[in-house]
C-alpha positions as CSV (number, residue, x, y, z in Angstrom):
1,X,69.0,139.4,166.5
2,X,71.0,138.4,169.6
3,X,73.3,141.2,170.5
4,X,76.1,138.8,171.4
5,X,75.9,137.2,167.9
6,X,76.2,140.6,166.4
7,X,79.4,141.3,168.3
8,X,81.7,143.7,166.5
9,X,84.4,142.0,164.5
10,X,86.7,144.7,165.7
11,X,86.3,143.4,169.3
12,X,86.7,139.8,168.1
13,X,89.9,140.7,166.4
14,X,91.2,142.6,169.5
15,X,90.3,139.6,171.7
16,X,92.2,137.2,169.4
17,X,95.3,139.4,169.3
18,X,95.3,139.6,173.1
19,X,94.8,135.9,173.5
20,X,97.6,135.1,171.1
21,X,100.1,137.4,172.6
22,X,99.7,135.7,175.9
23,X,100.5,132.2,174.6
24,X,103.8,131.2,173.2
25,X,102.6,128.4,170.9
26,X,98.9,128.2,170.3
27,X,96.2,128.4,167.6
28,X,95.4,131.8,166.1
29,X,91.9,132.2,165.0
30,X,91.3,128.6,165.8
31,X,93.6,127.0,163.3
32,X,97.3,126.0,163.6
33,X,98.2,122.7,162.2
34,X,101.3,120.5,162.2
35,X,104.0,123.2,162.7
36,X,107.6,122.1,162.5
37,X,109.1,122.8,166.0
38,X,112.4,123.6,164.2
39,X,110.9,126.6,162.4
40,X,109.7,129.8,164.0
41,X,106.3,131.3,162.9
42,X,105.7,134.9,162.0
43,X,104.4,137.2,164.8
44,X,101.2,139.1,164.5
45,X,100.9,142.8,165.3
46,X,98.0,145.0,166.2
47,X,97.0,147.2,163.3
48,X,96.3,150.9,163.8
49,X,93.0,151.5,165.7
50,X,91.8,154.2,163.3
51,X,92.2,151.9,160.3
52,X,90.4,149.0,162.0
53,X,87.6,151.3,163.0
54,X,87.3,152.6,159.4
55,X,87.5,149.3,157.5
56,X,86.7,146.5,159.8
57,X,83.0,147.1,160.2
58,X,80.4,144.9,161.9
59,X,79.0,142.2,159.7
60,X,75.8,140.2,159.5
61,X,76.7,136.6,160.6
62,X,73.7,135.0,158.8
63,X,74.7,136.7,155.5
64,X,78.3,135.8,156.1
65,X,77.3,132.1,156.6
66,X,75.3,132.1,153.4
67,X,78.0,133.8,151.4
68,X,80.7,131.5,152.7
69,X,78.7,128.4,151.7
70,X,77.9,129.9,148.3
71,X,81.6,130.7,147.6
72,X,82.7,127.2,148.8
73,X,80.2,125.4,146.6
74,X,79.3,127.8,143.8
75,X,82.7,128.6,142.4
76,X,83.8,125.1,141.5
77,X,83.3,125.6,137.7
78,X,85.0,129.0,137.8
79,X,88.1,127.6,139.6
80,X,88.2,124.7,137.1
81,X,88.3,127.2,134.3
82,X,91.0,129.2,136.0
83,X,93.1,126.2,137.0
84,X,95.6,126.0,134.2
85,X,96.6,129.7,134.3
86,X,96.6,129.8,138.1
87,X,98.8,126.7,138.3
88,X,101.4,128.4,136.2
89,X,101.3,131.5,138.4
90,X,101.7,129.5,141.6
91,X,104.5,127.4,140.1
92,X,106.4,130.7,139.4
93,X,105.6,131.9,142.9
94,X,106.9,128.8,144.6
95,X,110.1,128.9,142.5
96,X,111.1,132.1,144.2
97,X,114.3,131.5,146.2
98,X,112.8,132.8,149.5
99,X,110.1,130.1,149.3
100,X,112.3,127.1,148.4
101,X,113.1,125.7,151.8
102,X,115.0,127.7,154.4
103,X,118.3,127.3,156.0
104,X,117.3,129.6,158.9
105,X,115.0,128.9,161.8
106,X,112.1,130.8,160.1
107,X,109.5,129.2,157.9
108,X,108.8,131.2,154.7
109,X,105.6,133.2,155.4
110,X,102.8,133.2,152.8
111,X,99.9,135.4,153.5
112,X,96.5,134.8,151.8
113,X,94.6,138.1,151.8
114,X,90.9,137.3,151.6
115,X,91.6,133.6,151.9
116,X,87.8,132.8,151.8
117,X,87.2,129.1,151.4
118,X,90.9,128.6,150.4
119,X,90.3,127.4,146.8
120,X,94.1,128.0,146.2
121,X,95.0,125.2,148.7
122,X,95.5,122.7,145.9
123,X,98.4,124.8,144.5
124,X,100.3,124.5,147.8
125,X,100.1,120.7,148.1
126,X,103.7,120.0,147.1
127,X,105.1,122.7,149.4
128,X,106.8,122.1,152.7
129,X,107.8,124.1,155.9
130,X,105.5,127.1,155.0
131,X,104.0,129.4,157.5
132,X,100.6,130.0,155.8
133,X,98.4,132.7,157.2
134,X,94.9,133.5,156.0
135,X,93.2,136.8,156.7
136,X,89.5,137.3,156.0
137,X,86.7,139.5,157.4
138,X,84.1,136.7,157.1
139,X,84.7,134.4,160.0
140,X,82.4,131.8,158.5
141,X,84.9,131.0,155.8
142,X,87.4,129.4,158.2
143,X,85.7,125.9,158.3
144,X,85.6,125.8,154.5
145,X,89.3,126.9,154.3
146,X,90.3,124.1,156.7
147,X,88.4,121.6,154.7
148,X,90.2,122.8,151.5
149,X,93.6,122.5,153.1
150,X,92.7,119.0,154.3
151,X,91.5,117.8,150.9
152,X,94.7,119.1,149.3
153,X,96.9,117.2,151.8
154,X,98.5,120.5,152.7
155,X,98.6,120.0,156.5
156,X,100.4,116.8,157.4
157,X,103.2,116.1,159.8
158,X,105.5,115.1,156.9
159,X,105.1,118.4,155.1
160,X,105.5,120.5,158.3
161,X,103.4,123.4,157.0
162,X,101.4,125.5,159.4
163,X,98.0,127.1,158.7
164,X,96.7,130.0,160.8
165,X,93.5,131.8,160.0
166,X,92.7,135.2,161.6
167,X,89.9,137.7,161.3
168,X,91.1,140.9,159.6
169,X,90.8,143.3,156.6
170,X,93.2,144.0,153.8
171,X,93.3,147.7,154.7
172,X,94.7,147.0,158.1
173,X,96.8,143.8,158.0
174,X,98.0,142.5,161.4
175,X,101.7,142.4,160.6
176,X,104.8,144.6,161.0
177,X,106.6,145.9,157.9
178,X,108.6,143.4,155.9
179,X,107.0,140.3,157.5
180,X,105.9,138.2,154.5
181,X,107.9,136.3,151.9
182,X,104.8,136.2,149.6
183,X,101.2,137.5,149.6
184,X,98.4,135.9,147.6
185,X,95.3,137.8,146.7
186,X,92.7,136.2,144.5
187,X,89.2,137.5,143.9
188,X,89.6,139.9,146.8
189,X,90.3,143.4,145.5
190,X,86.9,143.5,143.9
191,X,85.1,143.6,147.3
192,X,87.4,145.5,149.7
193,X,86.4,148.9,150.8
194,X,89.6,150.6,149.6
195,X,91.6,148.7,147.0
196,X,94.4,151.3,146.8
197,X,95.0,151.1,150.6
198,X,94.8,147.3,150.4
199,X,97.5,147.0,147.8
200,X,99.6,149.5,149.8
201,X,99.3,147.3,152.9
202,X,100.3,144.2,150.9
203,X,103.4,146.0,149.7
204,X,104.1,147.2,153.2
205,X,104.1,143.7,154.8
206,X,106.2,142.1,152.0
207,X,109.9,141.7,152.6
208,X,112.2,143.4,150.0
209,X,112.0,141.1,147.0
210,X,108.9,139.4,148.3
211,X,106.3,138.3,145.8
212,X,102.6,139.4,145.4
213,X,100.5,136.9,143.4
214,X,97.2,138.4,142.3
215,X,94.1,137.2,140.3
216,X,91.2,139.6,140.0
217,X,88.2,139.9,137.8
218,X,88.1,143.5,136.4
219,X,86.3,145.8,134.0
220,X,86.5,144.6,130.5
221,X,89.3,146.2,128.4
222,X,88.1,144.8,125.1
223,X,84.3,144.9,125.0
224,X,82.8,148.4,125.6
225,X,79.3,147.0,125.8
226,X,80.2,144.4,128.5
227,X,82.1,147.1,130.4
228,X,79.0,149.4,130.4
229,X,76.9,146.5,131.7
230,X,79.5,145.8,134.4
231,X,79.3,149.5,135.5
232,X,75.5,149.5,135.5
233,X,75.1,146.3,137.5
234,X,77.8,147.0,140.1
235,X,75.5,148.7,142.7
236,X,73.3,145.6,142.7
237,X,76.3,143.3,142.8
238,X,77.8,145.1,145.8
239,X,74.6,144.5,147.8
240,X,74.2,140.9,147.0
241,X,77.8,139.7,146.8
242,X,79.5,141.0,149.9
243,X,80.8,144.2,148.3
244,X,81.9,142.8,145.0
245,X,82.5,145.4,142.3
246,X,82.3,144.3,138.7
247,X,83.8,147.5,137.4
248,X,87.1,147.8,139.2
249,X,90.5,148.3,137.4
250,X,92.6,146.3,139.8
251,X,95.4,145.9,137.3
252,X,95.8,149.7,137.1
253,X,95.8,150.0,140.9
254,X,98.6,147.4,141.2
255,X,100.6,149.2,138.4
256,X,100.4,152.4,140.3
257,X,101.5,150.9,143.6
258,X,105.2,151.2,142.8
259,X,106.4,147.6,142.9
260,X,110.0,147.1,141.8
261,X,108.9,144.6,139.1
262,X,105.5,143.7,137.7
263,X,104.6,140.8,135.5
264,X,100.9,141.3,134.7
265,X,98.5,139.9,132.1
266,X,94.9,140.7,131.1
267,X,93.1,137.6,130.1
268,X,89.5,136.6,129.5
269,X,87.9,133.4,130.8
270,X,85.0,131.8,129.0
271,X,81.4,131.2,130.1
272,X,81.5,133.4,133.2
273,X,80.0,136.6,131.9
274,X,81.0,139.6,133.9
275,X,83.7,137.6,135.7
276,X,85.5,136.8,132.4
277,X,87.9,139.8,132.2
278,X,90.8,139.1,134.5
279,X,94.0,140.8,135.6
280,X,96.6,138.4,137.0
281,X,100.3,138.1,137.6
282,X,103.1,138.5,140.1
283,X,104.6,141.7,141.5
284,X,107.9,142.0,143.3
285,X,108.3,144.3,146.3
């Protein structure tokens, strides 16, 4: 395969950081839409080189393209099943005082870790003046994420939201401490290299009192037979689904992270087999 096509994502990320730092108002990762000039946007920071070298590994662009298309088109029924519960979670999130408008010159910053095709866009549609940033290691997701934002009517001049999408990994988020008012992470911790490090990074970039909304499929807590099947099938799932683990206990990882407050539920969807068991909720930094 063409060596240039296989260019290291680490270098792509470094190039983007360098480009952005040289321009006062520009697109980051190719997407900045309808920002309100009265509101300042969050700055990016270069993550530690050792963390990037460890976690932001080179990827196969053809596999990335196929996976992005599959996630954009193949998860519609799943998202429909999850809709009612996720809608309640996002309503609670956006009721947070730090996300209800702003009297300062700064837009509230909402970071989507593992934004993917941005299936959560529809939950943002009534929000205004948000600085929304998506981080994902699969660069082929960006076009689908933009389409989702457009369909949801999220990016319009009237709403004055901004949307920036940047290449990156959850273990090395490109932000200084205490940058984000909220972090959203849905169906992401299953596939990251180091979920404990990822949650620690999420907590690090949140402002004091900031909110962390999570939705993750997990190892079954109620069906030992299903749990055993999830464990047995995880190696094959990792290979075919971009690192997705069926047997992770993401709820326990979040509990152990030391958030000041944690509202967490274990629920079970229907008709989605190994993806039915789910940990979801909102944590407060």
